[in-house]
C-alpha positions in Angstrom: -1.8 -11.0 22.8 1.9 -11.0 21.9 4.1 -8.0 22.6 6.0 -6.8 19.5 9.0 -4.5 19.8 8.6 -1.0 18.3 11.4 -1.7 15.8 9.6 -4.8 14.6 6.3 -2.8 14.2 8.2 -0.2 12.2 9.7 -2.8 9.9 6.3 -4.5 9.4 4.6 -1.1 8.7 7.4 -0.2 6.3 7.0 -3.5 4.5 3.2 -3.1 4.2 3.6 0.4 3.0 6.0 -0.7 0.3 3.7 -3.5 -0.8 0.8 -1.1 -1.0 2.7 1.5 -3.0 4.1 -1.2 -5.4 0.5 -2.6 -5.9 -0.8 0.9 -6.6 2.0 1.6 -9.1 1.3 -1.7 -10.9 -2.4 -0.9 -11.0 -1.7 2.6 -12.4 0.8 1.4 -15.0 -1.4 -1.4 -16.3 -4.8 0.4 -16.2 -4.2 3.5 -18.3 -6.2 5.4 -15.8 -5.6 9.0 -14.6 -4.7 9.6 -11.0 -8.2 10.9 -10.3 -9.7 7.7 -11.7 -7.6 5.1 -9.8 -7.4 6.8 -6.4 -10.9 5.6 -5.4 -10.3 1.8 -6.0 -6.8 2.0 -4.3 -8.1 3.9 -1.3 -11.0 1.4 -1.1 -8.5 -1.4 -0.8 -6.6 0.3 2.0 
């Protein structure tokens, strides 16, 4: 197991969070679904 500094973990988590939000935004924009309809697939991916 490799030790990772807290700042590196925060940066990795922030990058992952940004990618997830960007993917959810693209999915929503291209699907024509309402928020109630696309939340289940997005949460399933997470």
